[in-house]
C-alpha positions in Angstrom: 85.0 60.2 100.4 83.6 61.8 103.6 86.8 63.8 104.1 86.5 65.2 100.5 83.0 66.4 101.2 84.1 68.1 104.4 86.8 69.9 102.5 84.4 71.4 99.9 81.1 71.8 101.7 82.0 72.4 105.3 83.7 75.9 104.8 81.0 76.9 102.2 78.2 75.9 104.6 79.7 77.7 107.6 80.6 80.7 105.5 76.9 81.1 104.4 75.8 80.7 108.1 78.2 83.5 109.1 76.3 85.9 107.0 73.6 85.7 109.7 75.9 86.8 112.5 76.0 90.7 112.7 79.2 92.5 111.6 79.4 94.0 115.1 80.4 90.5 116.3 83.4 90.2 113.9 85.8 88.8 116.5 83.4 85.9 117.0 83.2 85.4 113.2 87.0 85.4 113.1 87.3 82.7 115.7 84.7 80.6 113.7 86.8 81.2 110.6 90.0 80.0 112.3 88.3 76.9 113.7 86.8 75.9 110.4 90.1 76.6 108.6 91.9 74.4 111.2 89.4 71.6 110.6 89.9 71.9 106.9 93.6 71.8 107.3 93.2 68.5 109.2 91.0 67.0 106.5 93.4 68.2 103.8 96.1 66.1 105.5 93.8 63.1 105.6 92.9 63.5 101.9 96.6 63.8 101.1 97.1 60.3 102.5 94.2 58.9 100.5 94.6 56.4 97.7 94.4 58.1 94.3 91.4 57.5 92.0 88.2 58.9 90.6 85.3 59.3 93.1 81.6 59.6 92.1 79.5 61.5 94.5 75.9 60.3 94.5 73.1 62.8 94.6 70.1 60.9 95.8 67.4 63.6 95.1 68.7 64.2 91.6 70.3 60.9 90.3 70.8 62.5 86.8 73.2 65.0 88.4 75.4 62.2 89.9 77.1 61.5 86.5 78.7 65.0 86.7 79.8 64.8 90.3 83.1 63.1 89.5 86.1 64.1 91.5 89.7 63.2 90.7 91.8 62.5 93.8 95.2 62.1 92.2 98.7 63.1 93.4 98.4 66.5 91.7 95.1 67.5 93.2 96.1 66.2 96.6 99.3 68.2 96.6 97.5 71.5 95.7 94.7 70.8 98.2 97.3 70.3 101.0 98.8 73.7 100.5 95.3 75.3 100.1 94.6 74.0 103.6 97.9 75.2 105.0 97.5 78.7 103.6 93.9 78.9 104.6 94.7 78.3 108.2 97.8 80.6 108.4 96.0 83.5 106.8 92.9 82.9 109.0 95.2 83.2 112.0 96.7 86.4 110.6 93.3 87.9 109.9 92.2 87.6 113.5 94.4 90.6 114.5 94.8 92.3 111.1 91.1 92.6 110.2 90.1 95.6 112.4 87.2 98.0 111.9 89.2 100.1 109.5 90.3 97.1 107.4 86.9 95.4 107.6 85.3 94.1 104.4 81.6 93.4 104.9 81.2 89.6 105.0 85.0 89.1 105.0 85.0 85.9 106.9 82.0 84.5 105.0 83.7 85.1 101.7 86.9 83.8 103.1 85.4 80.4 103.9 83.4 80.2 100.7 86.7 80.9 98.8 88.4 78.1 100.7 85.6 75.5 99.9 85.3 76.6 96.3 89.1 76.2 95.8 88.9 72.6 97.0 86.0 72.0 94.7 87.9 73.4 91.7 91.0 71.3 92.4 89.2 68.0 92.8 86.5 68.4 90.1 87.1 66.1 87.1 84.1 67.3 85.2 84.7 70.6 83.6 81.1 71.8 84.2 81.5 71.3 87.9 85.0 72.8 87.7 83.7 76.0 86.1 81.0 76.3 88.7 83.6 76.4 91.6 86.0 78.4 89.4 83.3 81.1 88.9 82.6 81.3 92.6 86.2 82.2 93.2 85.9 85.1 90.8 83.0 86.5 92.7 84.6 86.1 96.2 87.8 87.7 94.8 85.7 90.7 94.0 84.0 90.8 97.4 87.2 90.5 99.4 88.4 94.0 98.4 86.8 97.0 100.2 85.5 99.7 97.9 86.3 102.6 100.2 87.3 105.1 97.5 87.1 105.5 93.7 90.4 103.8 93.1 89.6 100.7 95.2 86.2 100.5 93.6 87.8 100.7 90.1 90.3 98.0 91.0 87.5 95.7 92.2 85.5 96.3 89.0 88.5 95.8 86.8 89.2 92.5 88.6 85.6 91.3 88.2 85.5 92.2 84.5 88.8 90.5 83.6 88.0 87.4 85.6 84.5 87.3 84.3 85.7 87.8 80.7 88.2 84.9 81.0 85.6 82.7 82.5 83.3 83.3 79.5 86.2 82.4 77.2 86.8 79.3 79.3 83.2 78.2 79.0 83.5 78.5 75.2 86.6 76.3 75.3 84.8 73.7 77.4 81.9 73.7 74.9 84.4 73.0 72.1 86.1 70.3 74.0 82.7 68.6 74.6 82.1 68.8 70.8 85.5 67.3 70.0 85.8 64.6 72.7 82.2 63.9 73.5 82.9 64.3 77.2 83.5 67.0 79.8 85.6 64.9 82.1 89.3 65.9 82.1 90.4 62.3 82.7 88.7 61.3 79.4 90.0 64.1 77.1 93.3 64.1 75.2 93.4 66.3 72.1 96.2 67.4 69.9 96.7 71.1 69.3 96.6 70.7 65.5 93.0 71.2 64.2 91.3 74.6 64.2 88.8 73.7 66.9 91.5 72.0 69.0 93.7 75.1 68.8 90.8 77.4 69.7 89.9 75.2 72.7 93.5 75.2 73.8 93.8 79.0 73.7 90.5 79.5 75.4 91.5 77.3 78.3 94.9 79.1 78.5 93.0 82.4 78.8 91.2 81.1 81.9 94.4 79.7 83.4 96.6 82.8 82.7 94.0 85.3 84.0 93.6 83.4 87.2 97.4 83.0 87.7 98.1 86.6 86.6 100.3 86.0 83.5 100.7 88.6 80.8 98.8 89.9 79.0 95.9 89.2 81.5 97.9 90.4 84.5 96.8 94.0 85.0 94.2 93.3 87.6 96.8 91.9 90.1 98.9 95.1 90.8 95.7 97.2 91.0 94.0 94.7 93.3 96.8 94.2 95.8 97.4 98.0 96.1 93.9 98.5 97.5 92.9 95.2 99.0 93.5 94.2 102.6 96.9 92.4 102.9 95.2 89.2 104.1 93.0 89.2 100.9 96.1 89.8 98.7 98.0 87.0 100.4 95.1 84.6 100.3 94.1 85.0 96.7 96.4 86.7 94.2 99.5 85.6 96.0 98.6 82.0 97.0 95.3 80.4 96.0 95.0 82.0 92.5 98.6 81.0 91.7 98.0 77.4 92.9 94.7 77.1 91.0 95.9 78.8 87.8 99.1 76.8 87.5 97.3 73.6 88.6 94.9 74.1 85.7 97.8 74.9 83.3 99.4 71.6 84.3 96.1 69.8 83.5 95.9 71.6 80.2 99.4 70.8 79.1 99.8 67.4 80.7 96.4 65.8 80.4 93.8 67.6 78.3 96.0 68.5 75.3 99.1 67.2 73.4 101.4 70.1 72.9 102.9 70.7 69.5 106.0 72.7 68.7 104.1 75.9 68.1 102.2 75.6 71.4 105.5 75.0 73.3 107.1 78.0 71.6 104.1 80.3 72.4 104.2 79.3 76.1 107.9 79.9 76.4 107.5 83.3 74.8 104.7 84.2 77.2 106.7 82.9 80.1 109.8 85.0 79.2 107.8 88.2 78.5 106.0 87.8 81.8 109.2 87.4 83.7 111.0 90.4 82.3 108.0 92.7 81.6 106.6 92.5 85.1 109.9 92.7 87.0 110.8 95.9 85.0 107.6 97.4 86.1 108.3 96.4 89.7 111.7 98.1 89.6 110.2 101.6 89.3 107.3 101.2 91.8 107.3 103.3 95.0 104.1 101.8 96.4 105.5 98.6 98.0 102.2 96.7 97.7 102.1 97.4 94.0 105.7 96.4 93.7 104.8 93.0 95.2 101.9 92.8 92.8 104.1 93.0 89.8 106.5 90.4 91.3 103.5 88.1 91.8 103.0 88.4 88.0 106.7 88.0 87.2 107.1 84.8 89.1 104.3 83.2 87.1 106.6 83.4 84.1 109.0 81.0 85.7 106.1 78.5 86.3 104.9 78.8 82.7 108.4 78.3 81.4 109.0 75.2 83.5 105.7 73.6 82.5 106.1 74.5 78.8 109.4 72.5 78.7 107.2 69.4 78.9 109.8 67.2 80.5 109.3 65.7 84.0 112.1 67.9 85.3 110.5 71.0 83.7 107.0 70.3 85.0 108.4 69.4 88.5 110.4 72.7 88.5 107.3 74.7 87.5 105.2 73.0 90.2 107.8 73.4 92.9 108.2 77.1 92.0 104.4 77.4 92.2 104.5 76.2 95.8 107.6 78.2 96.7 106.0 81.4 95.2 102.8 80.9 97.2 104.9 80.6 100.3 107.2 83.6 100.0 104.8 85.8 98.1 102.0 85.2 100.6 104.5 85.9 103.4 105.6 89.1 101.7 102.0 90.4 101.6 101.7 89.5 105.3 104.8 91.5 106.2 103.5 94.4 104.0 100.2 94.3 105.9 102.1 94.4 109.2 104.1 97.5 108.1 101.0 99.2 106.8 99.1 98.4 110.1 101.8 99.9 112.3 102.7 102.9 110.1 99.6 103.6 108.1 101.9 104.2 105.1 102.2 102.3 101.8 104.9 104.3 100.0 108.6 103.6 100.2 109.4 107.3 100.3 107.7 107.7 103.7 109.4 104.7 105.4 112.8 103.5 106.5 114.7 102.2 109.6 112.0 99.8 110.8 114.3 96.8 111.3 115.0 97.5 115.0 111.4 98.4 115.7 109.8 95.5 113.9 112.6 92.8 114.1 110.4 89.7 113.6 108.7 91.3 110.6 112.1 92.4 109.2 113.5 88.9 109.6 110.6 87.3 107.8 110.6 89.9 105.0 114.4 89.4 104.5 113.9 85.6 104.2 111.1 86.1 101.7 113.1 88.6 99.7 116.1 86.3 99.5 113.9 83.4 98.6 112.1 85.2 95.7 115.4 86.5 94.5 116.8 83.0 94.1 119.5 83.3 96.7 120.9 80.0 98.1 120.0 78.1 100.2 116.4 79.3 100.2 113.6 77.5 98.5 113.3 80.0 95.6 116.9 79.2 94.5 116.3 75.4 94.2 113.1 75.7 92.1 114.8 78.3 89.8 117.9 76.1 89.6 115.6 73.2 88.5 114.1 75.5 85.8 117.6 76.4 84.6 118.5 72.7 84.4 115.2 71.9 82.6 116.0 74.6 80.0 119.5 73.3 79.4 118.2 69.8 79.0 115.4 71.1 76.7 118.1 72.4 74.4 118.9 68.9 73.3 115.7 68.8 71.2 115.4 69.7 67.5 112.5 72.1 67.4 112.7 75.9 67.0 111.9 76.4 70.7 114.6 73.9 71.6 117.2 75.8 69.5 116.4 79.0 71.4 117.1 77.5 74.8 119.9 80.0 75.4 117.4 82.8 75.1 115.0 81.3 77.6 117.9 80.6 80.0 119.3 84.1 79.7 116.0 85.8 80.3 115.2 83.6 83.3 118.6 84.4 84.9 118.2 88.1 84.1 114.8 88.0 85.7 116.3 86.7 88.9 119.0 89.4 88.9 116.4 92.1 88.4 114.2 90.6 91.1 117.1 90.8 93.6 117.7 94.5 92.6 114.1 95.4 93.3 114.0 93.6 96.6 117.1 95.4 97.7 115.1 98.5 97.1 112.1 97.2 99.1 114.2 96.0 102.1 116.3 99.1 102.2 113.4 101.4 101.7 111.3 100.0 104.5 113.6 98.4 107.1 117.1 99.9 106.6 118.6 103.4 106.4 117.6 106.4 108.5 114.2 106.3 110.2 111.7 108.8 108.9 110.2 111.3 111.3 106.9 110.3 112.8 107.8 106.6 113.0 109.6 106.7 116.4 106.7 105.0 118.2 106.3 102.1 115.8 106.4 98.7 117.4 106.2 95.0 116.4 102.8 93.6 115.4 100.9 91.2 117.7 101.6 87.5 118.1 98.8 86.5 115.9 100.3 88.5 113.0 104.0 87.7 113.3 103.6 84.0 114.0 102.3 83.1 110.5 105.1 85.2 109.0 107.7 83.3 111.0 106.2 79.9 110.3 106.2 80.6 106.5 109.8 82.0 106.7 111.0 78.8 108.5 109.3 76.7 105.8 111.1 78.7 103.1 114.4 78.0 104.7 113.6 74.3 105.2 112.2 73.8 101.7 115.5 75.2 100.4 117.9 73.1 102.5 116.0 69.9 102.3 114.5 70.2 98.8 116.5 67.4 97.1 116.4 65.0 100.1 112.8 65.4 101.3 110.5 67.9 99.6 111.0 66.9 95.9 110.8 63.1 96.6 107.8 63.2 98.9 105.7 66.1 97.3 106.7 66.5 93.7 108.0 63.2 92.3 104.7 61.4 93.1 103.2 63.7 90.5 105.9 63.7 87.8 107.9 60.6 88.4 111.5 60.1 89.4 113.7 63.0 88.3 117.2 63.1 86.9 119.2 66.3 87.5 121.6 67.7 85.0 123.8 69.4 87.7 124.7 68.8 91.3 123.7 70.9 94.3 124.7 70.0 97.9 122.3 72.2 99.8 123.2 71.0 103.3 126.9 71.6 102.8 126.4 75.0 101.3 123.9 75.9 104.1 126.5 75.0 106.7 129.2 77.1 105.0 126.7 80.1 104.8 125.8 79.7 108.5 129.5 79.6 109.4 130.2 82.7 107.4 127.3 84.5 109.1 128.6 83.6 112.6 132.2 84.7 111.7 130.9 87.9 110.3 128.9 88.6 113.4 131.9 87.9 115.6 134.0 90.3 113.6 131.2 92.9 114.0 131.2 92.4 117.8 135.0 92.6 118.0 134.9 95.9 116.0 132.4 97.4 118.4 134.3 96.4 121.5 136.6 99.4 121.1 135.5 102.9 122.0 135.4 105.3 119.1 134.6 108.9 119.0 131.5 109.6 116.9 130.5 113.0 115.5 128.1 114.2 112.9 129.3 115.2 109.4 129.6 118.9 108.8 130.7 121.3 106.1 131.8 124.8 107.1 130.5 124.3 110.6 127.0 123.3 109.4 125.7 119.9 110.4 124.2 118.2 107.3 123.7 114.6 108.5 120.0 114.7 107.9 120.2 116.3 104.5 122.8 113.9 103.2 120.8 110.8 103.9 120.8 108.7 100.7 117.5 107.2 99.6 117.8 103.8 97.8 114.8 104.9 95.6 116.8 107.6 93.8 119.0 105.1 92.0 116.1 103.1 90.7 114.5 106.3 89.4 117.2 106.6 86.8 116.0 103.4 85.1 113.1 105.4 83.7 115.5 107.8 82.1 117.2 105.2 79.8 116.1 106.1 76.3 115.2 102.5 75.3 113.3 101.8 78.6 111.7 105.3 78.9 109.6 104.6 75.8 108.0 101.5 77.3 107.5 103.1 80.7 105.7 106.0 79.1 103.5 103.7 77.2 102.8 101.7 80.3 101.7 104.8 82.1 99.3 105.4 79.3 97.9 101.8 79.8 99.1 100.6 76.4 99.9 97.2 77.8 96.8 96.9 80.0 94.3 94.7 78.1 91.4 96.0 80.2 92.0 99.6 79.3 92.8 98.8 75.7 89.4 97.0 75.3 87.7 99.7 77.3 89.1 102.4 75.0 88.0 100.4 71.9 84.5 99.9 73.3 84.1 103.6 74.1 85.4 104.5 70.6 82.8 102.3 68.9 80.2 103.6 71.2 81.1 107.1 70.1 80.9 106.2 66.4 77.6 104.4 66.7 76.2 107.2 68.8 76.5 109.5 65.8 73.8 107.5 64.1 71.4 108.5 66.9 70.7 112.1 65.9 67.0 112.2 66.5 65.9 112.4 62.8 63.4 109.8 61.8 64.6 109.5 58.1 68.1 108.5 59.5 66.6 105.7 61.6 64.6 104.4 58.6 67.8 104.4 56.6 69.6 102.3 59.1 66.5 100.0 59.3 66.5 99.4 55.6 70.3 98.9 55.5 70.0 96.3 58.2 67.3 94.4 56.3 69.5 94.4 53.2 72.4 92.9 55.1 70.3 90.2 56.5 68.9 89.3 53.1 72.4 89.1 51.6 73.5 86.8 54.4 70.4 84.5 54.0 70.9 84.3 50.2 74.5 83.4 50.3 
């Protein structure tokens, strides 16, 4: 019990104390942040080894409050808490060097620790009232961890706060309905079928909260805007890692514990998952800002998690959860590498970069591992979780419902999403690290030890989680939550890894042999004019043609006009209604009296009937 209290209240308490320390002593605050994050990581390991069960935290000064302080330490919450602790420490280490005066967000380390403590509180809370308290704190700290240094960044922060706040309001409404239906706000005591009107409304309300936090369509639009302007450490910490862990954790609770899914609910979740996979990756393909590209991929990967959990089988849920962990690893790592590139070059556009692989070899290695992982290339971790999702979909096809009969659709879109993901990351890797180096980047060098070490650690974990997924990771981390898994297919990750390693070594030896001979090298020329610089091919040009396809160009043009942005859609509707109602305020007293009388008549009619 004492370890659980440390996880929740130690970082929050120290975070509040750090507000007292002046911002001029930011390095000292950073060291405190790292020490507390390290202690929290230690306690998260201790909690992971605890026996499962419900814990009631007594509040001696307010005994009536104790009945709400119920915390569920089961295998699911312990798994999520473990990775919250791991990411909290690694990103705190990265922040020591990354958060400079230029990147500084006022109170950054305080909000970082408060976020860490609130995340643990949300994961372990069994009572939905306490859950929404910690959940709401996370929305506030998300807003505070982006620096409003210009109009665009301030707009992104405001948009994030509005969407998260809106979803929290809907979530509170759903909790109220659940209390009305079940007579309890404890998740462990609620199990409702998604059949009645109130049950369906409550289910949809809770989904809104989960989807907005995780960044699923159509509540996703805050993610690309946020990561484009937020510090890379903030993007890695929340939208890429903690928000995904928490949003999908809550989705598992909704689908596995709180509600009994019917056929229509399963079909709806699969549709949302498929649309999120394809819609977001298509937007990522045409991005030139590499942080926004990563933001759309953070959305796209959520679709795979939703798809796996929607299947409802132990294999599907396990696949969705494993992909959630994998995504937090490689997506958090990708944002760290993006921050490293931005710190050394000061640029965030692919058109202005290129040829950094030799100048930033460690960052390049990490970014390459993360890119291959997210693209589902064996033997990396992203492949195994996607492979599990594919198997879950095939097994799902044995059912008799409408969603089951459409299994080939879900499988095709999931595989297509992986192919498009690979295509967009070829663009990112080639645009930043390969090709001819742009002028002005000759003096670029590798980032400091504190920044590249977390990237390398996460990259090694991505490789290890892929190679040893079936033998170690799934049995020890995932199966305690879902139960023993039966796979449809066979995948020998160790054998394939050895073959891949051998092929790399052979290829490297062939490369060395080919370079042992002396060859005459000269620049290309036409008519005596050297044109080597002018003929350099940009990998971005090919992807630009995607926008020109007639079918796709229609959707891209509508996306540029914010047709698919729920925030801008509602904003336009509110402004339109405001314009209509403003016509009634023309300054003439008879018009006001008319509206007054009309309002009274409407109220009388309502009261009579």
